[in-house]
N, C-alpha and C positions, 0 to 999 in steps of 0.2 A: 943719375936721376934718382931722387928719393922716392921710395915706394909709399903709397898712401898707408896710413896707420890701419892696422887690421882691426876689424870690428870685434868687440868683446861681449861676453855674456852680460845680460842686463841684471842678473841676480846670481848670488853665490850658489843657489840650488839648481840653476839652469843646467850647469855642466853635469852635475850628478845625475839628474833625471834624464838628460840626453844620453849619457853613457849607459844608464840602466835600460833605456829604450833601445839602444844599439846592441849592447853586448848581451843583454838578457832577453831572449826571445825563443824562437823555435828550437834553437840548439839545446836549451834547457828543458822546455816543456815537451818537446817532440823527440829529439834525437837521443837525449840522455836516457830516457826510460827504455827506448827500444834497444839501445846498446847494452844496457843492463840486462834486459830480457834475453837478448841474443847470446850473451856470455854467462848465463846462469845466475844472474842476480849479483850477490855480494862480491863475487870474485872480481868483477869489473871495477869496484870501488878502490881496490888496493893500488893497481897501477895508475888509476885516474888521479888519486890524491898525491901519489909520488910525483907524477908529471906536473901537477898543479904547483906544488911547492918548489920543485927544481927548475921549472921552465915557465909555467903559466904566469905566476905572479910577477917574477922579475921582468919578463918581456912586456907585460901589461903596464907596469910602472915605467919602463924605459920609453915606450912609445908616447905615453902621456907627457912625460917629462921633456922629451925632445920637442914635441909640439909646443909646449908652454914656454920653453927656453927660447926657441927660434921664432915663434909666431909664424911658422910656415906650414903649408899643407903637406899631405902625404906624398906629393910629387916634387914640389920645390924644395923640400927638406934635403934632398940629395945633392943640392948645391954644396953641402958640406963635404961630400965625397963623390964627385961626378962619375967616377968609374963604376959606382954601384947604382947609377940612376935607373938602370933597367929594372931594378927591384921596384921602384916607384911605378913604372909603367906596367909591370906585372901585376902589382896590387890593384891598379885601376881596371885592368882587364878582368881580373878575378872578381872584383866588386861588381862589374857590369853583369857577368854571368850569374853571380849570386843573386843579384836583383831580379833577374829573369826567373831564377829558380824559386826564390822566396815568394814572388808575387803569385805564382800558380798555387802554392800552398794556401796563401791568403784567400785566393779565389775559391778554393775548396771550402775554407772556413765560412766564407760569406754564403756559399750555397747551402751549407748546413744551417746557418742562422736563418736564411730565408725559409727553409723547409720546417724549421721549428715553430713558425707562426701558423700552426694548423691545430685543429681540434684534437687530432690524434697524431702523434709523431709517426712519420712514415717508416722509421726504423724500429718501431716498437711492436709491430705486428706483421704477420704473414698475410697472404692473400692478395698482395699487390701484383701488378703485371710483371714486375721484375723478380718476384720470388719463385723459388723452385719447390718441387715436391718434398725436398729434404728440410725445408725451413721449419723451425720450431721456436716458439716464443719461450720466455722464461717460465710462464705458467705451465706450458706443455712439459718442460723439463721437470718441474716440480711434481707434476702428475706422475711422470715416470719414476721419480724418486720415491713417491708414496707407494706406487705399485711394487717397487723393489723391496720396500720394507715389509709389505704384506706378503709378498712372495717368499721372502726369507723366513718369515715366521710360520708360514703354513705349509710350505713345501719341504719335503725331506731332503731333496737334492739342492741344498742351499747354494753350493758352490757353482753348479751349472746354471742355476737361475740367475745368480749375480753376474756371471760372465755374459750371459745372453743379453741382459738388459744394458749392461755397460757397453757392450759392443754396439748395440743399437744407438745409444746416446752419442757415441763417438762418430757415427755416420751422419748425424744431423748437423745443420748449420744454423746460425742465429740470423734473425732479420737485420741486425746491425751490420754484420759482415756482408750480407747480400745487398743491402742498400748501398754500401761503399763500393763493392765490386761490380754490381750489375746495374745500378742506377747512376751513381755519381760518375764512375769511370767507364762503365760499360766495357769491361775487359773482355776480349775475345780469346778463344783458345788457339788462335793461329796468328802469328806476327804479320802474315800477308794480308789479313783482314784489318785494314786501317780504320774503317768506319767513317762516319761523317762528323762534322763539327757538332759539339754539344752546345747548342745555343745558350742554355742557362749558364753554362760555365764561361762562355764567351762574354756574356753580360757581366757576370761577377768579376771576371778578369779586368774588364774595362773600368768597372767601378773602383777596383783596387788601385789601378794605375792613376785614375783621376784623383782619388783620395791622397795618394802619395804626392802628387803634384801640388795640391793645395796645402799640404803640410810644410812645404819648403819654399813656396813661391815668393815669400816676402823676406827671406833672409834668416839669419841665425836668431835674431831676437824673437821673431814670430815662431820659429821652430822650437825655441826654448820654452815657450808657453804651451805649445801643443803637446809636448812630451809629458807635461804634468798629468794629463789625462791618459795618454796612450801608454805610459809607463806603469801607472798605478791601477788602472781598471783591470788588467789581467790578473792582478793579485786578488782582487775582489772575487773574480770568477774562480780562481784556483782555490781560494778559501772555502767557497760554497761547495765546490766539487770534493774538497778534502773532507769536510764534515760529512757530506752525503756518502762518500766512499767508505769512510771508516765505520759507518753505521751498518754497512751491508754484512750479511751473513757470510763468513769465510774471509773477510777482509784481512784479518790478522795472519792468515796463512800466506796471503800474498805479500804482506809486509815482511814476514819472516824470510820469504824467498829472496826479497830485495837485500836483506842485510846479512844473511847467513851464507858465507862464501864456500864454494867448492874449490879448495886450494889446488886441486889437480889441474884446473883450467888455467892456472898461471903459467903452465908450460907452453901454452898456445901463443905463438908469436903474434898472431892476429889480434889477440886481446890487448897486447901492449901497443900495437899500432893504432887500434881503434881508440884507446884511451888518450894517446897523444893527439890524434887528429880531432878528438872531441874537445880538448882544451883549446886548440887553435880555432875550431869552429865556433865554440861557445863564447869565447872572449873576443872574437874578431881580430885575432893577431895577424900581423903581416899584410894587412890590407891598406894601411895608411889612414884608415878612418879615425882611429884613436889619436893619431898624430894631428889630424885636422881638428878634431874636437878639442884636444888639449891646446891647440894654437889660439883658441879664443879666450883662454884663461888670462888673468892678470899675471904679471911676471912672478910675483911673490906668493901666489896661491899654494897652499900645502897640498900638493898633488900626491904625496906619499900617503897621507891620511885618507884622501879620496880613493886611492887604489885599494886600501884595506877595506874601506866601507863597501866599495863596489864588489870586491871579492866575496864578502859576507853575503851581500844581496844575491850574487850569482849562484853561489853554492847553496844558499837557502832555497832559492827557486828550484834548483835541480832536485833537492831532497823532497820538497813539497810535491813537485810533479811526480817524483818516484812513488811517493805515498799514494797520490791520486790514482795513478795508472795501476800500480800493483795491488791496491785494495780492490779495484774492480776486477782485475785478473783473478784474484783469490776467490771472489764471489762467483765469477764465471766458471772457474775450475770446480767449485763445489756443486754448482747447479748442473753442469754438463757431465760430471763424473769423470773428468780428465785430469791428468797431472798438470802442474803449472807449466811445464815445458811445452805442452801440446795444446794449450787452451786458445792460443792466438798465433797469428803469423808474427815472426820476429822482425819483419821488415819495417820500412818507414811508414806503412799504413797502420801500425799498431795503435797509434793514438786515436785514429778514426774508428 
C-alpha cells in the first residue's frame, strides 16, 4: 500500500525559521550563560567550540539530511535499520519530558511578563511582603559605595573601613533575587515543606500549554507561519537588553569575564561534559525532531547550506545572550562590591 505524500513547507524560509524556533531557545538564552558562569567564563568556550566542530555540526547536518532524503519522521526513519528503532522511541520519550520541563520555564517567563505591567516593577524595590530585612536596592548599594569613598578619604584606618563596608555589602540581597526565590518559587528551607499550589503559576502554565496547542493544531503549514514571529521576536528583546546592558556601569568587566579564560579549569572533566551536553541540548540533537523538520523539505533542497546558516544563528544567539547576562553581572558586581564569581547563583535561576 502506497503511503500518502508527505506535506511540504509552503515556503523556502519556513524550514529555516522552524529550525531557528526549535534549536534556538532556552538552551542559548538561559543554559549557555549559566554554564559559562559556572565554569569561570571563557574557559567554557574552548571545549564548547571543539565539541561543536567535531560533533555538533556534523550530527545536525546528518539528522536534517536523513529526514529530507527519506521524508520520514524521527520514529519511522528507523525502518532503515530496525534494530536501532529503540533510539526513535527513546527520542520520543525524551522529547515528552523536555516539553514538560520547558513549559514550566515558559510559565515563569509569563509570570514575569504579567508582573511587569505595573507602575513599579515588584523586583525593583524592597518593602514588599516577600522581602527580608537584608533586602537592598541598587540605590541603597550606591549610597554605601558613596559612604565607602568618604570613609576612605577621611578615616586614617582606610583598610579596616573598606573591609567593614564590603563585608556588610556581601550580606545584603537584591530585590531581584528575593522576588525570584520568595515570590515566584516561594522556596522553603526544608524539603519536607512542600507548600501549596501557586495559583498564578498554575494559570500561566495553562496559558503556555494552550498557546502551544494553537501553534500546531492546523499542521505544518500553519506552524511554518507562526514561527516567523516566535523565532524573530526574541531577537528584538535580546537586542534591547544587549544595548541596555552594555551601557551599564561595570558592564565591560562582565564581558571580560566571559571571554578571558582560566586555563586551569580545563583540567576539570565536568567542564568538558557540560560543554558536550550543551551542544546536544542547544541543537536538539538525538531527539528526532530535526529529522521530522527536515522530512518536510523538498528532495533537492540545499540542506548543507541551511545547516551552516542555522549554526551561525545558534552561536550568534549564544554570544549575544552571554553579552546580555554578563554585562548585567558586571554591573551587579560593581554595585554590590563582590567578585564576579560570587555576584549571583550559578544555577539555572541565573537568568531570572
